[in-house]
C-alpha positions as CSV (number, residue, x, y, z in Angstrom):
1,M,97.3,110.8,79.8
2,S,97.5,114.1,81.8
3,F,97.9,115.7,85.0
4,V,95.1,115.8,87.8
5,G,93.8,119.2,86.9
6,E,93.2,118.2,82.9
7,S,91.6,114.9,83.2
8,R,88.5,116.1,85.3
9,K,88.1,118.8,82.3
10,N,89.2,116.1,79.3
11,Y,88.3,112.9,80.8
12,S,88.6,111.2,77.2
13,S,88.8,107.3,78.5
14,P,87.9,105.7,81.4
15,Y,91.3,103.8,81.4
16,E,93.4,107.3,81.4
17,V,96.3,107.4,83.1
18,C,97.1,110.2,85.3
19,V,101.0,110.2,86.8
20,C,101.1,113.9,87.3
21,L,99.6,116.5,89.8
22,D,100.8,119.4,87.7
23,V,103.2,120.3,84.9
24,E,106.1,120.8,87.6
25,D,105.5,117.1,89.0
26,C,105.8,116.0,85.2
27,R,109.3,117.8,84.7
28,M,110.6,116.2,88.0
29,I,109.3,112.6,87.2
30,K,110.2,112.5,83.6
31,G,113.9,112.0,84.6
32,V,112.7,108.8,86.6
33,I,110.6,107.7,84.1
34,N,113.2,107.9,81.4
35,S,115.9,106.1,83.6
36,L,113.2,103.4,84.3
37,L,112.9,103.2,80.4
38,K,116.7,102.7,79.7
39,R,116.7,99.6,82.4
40,K,113.6,98.1,81.0
41,Q,115.2,98.4,77.5
42,M,118.2,96.7,78.7
43,A,116.6,93.7,80.1
44,S,114.6,93.6,76.8
45,Q,117.7,93.8,74.7
46,A,119.5,91.0,76.8
47,L,116.4,88.6,76.2
48,D,116.4,89.6,72.6
49,E,120.2,88.3,72.3
50,V,118.9,85.0,73.9
51,H,116.4,84.6,71.3
52,E,118.9,85.6,68.5
53,G,121.1,83.0,69.8
54,G,118.6,80.2,69.4
55,E,119.0,78.9,72.9
56,A,115.8,80.9,74.5
57,T,113.4,78.6,76.5
58,E,109.9,79.0,76.6
59,A,110.1,80.7,79.8
60,Q,112.5,83.0,78.2
61,E,110.4,83.8,75.2
62,T,107.6,84.6,77.3
63,A,109.4,87.1,79.3
64,R,110.9,88.6,76.4
65,Y,107.5,89.4,75.1
66,K,106.5,90.7,78.4
67,A,109.9,92.9,78.4
68,H,108.8,94.3,75.1
69,D,105.4,95.2,76.3
70,R,106.7,97.0,79.2
71,V,109.2,99.0,77.3
72,D,106.4,99.8,75.2
73,R,104.1,101.0,78.2
74,V,106.6,103.1,80.0
75,Q,107.6,104.8,76.5
76,G,103.8,105.5,75.9
77,I,103.9,107.1,79.5
78,L,107.1,109.2,78.7
79,D,105.7,110.4,75.4
80,D,102.7,111.3,77.5
81,I,104.3,113.4,80.0
82,T,106.4,115.0,77.1
83,E,103.2,116.2,75.8
84,V,101.8,117.8,78.6
85,I,104.8,119.5,79.4
86,K,104.7,120.7,75.4
87,L,101.1,121.5,75.6
88,K,100.6,123.1,79.1
89,G,104.1,123.9,80.1
90,G,105.7,125.7,77.4
91,Q,109.6,124.4,77.4
92,Q,110.4,120.4,77.8
């Protein structure tokens, strides 16, 4: 993941995620993404509790797997934003 200016120069993958126009945008977006991650983690934990209780339906199990996948994706985006800030903008 990178911001627009860098993704044109260093296009490493056709599936590269680009969420920031520049480093300052990355700094602004980071708080929003972090908030989203916390909400996704809470939803995932709620489904984990149902699973651990042994009373999860098939639909809840499917939702649990999807929730874990969403948490992983959002965490990856947050990690990438942090890396862009670190490499291109100095401080986090």
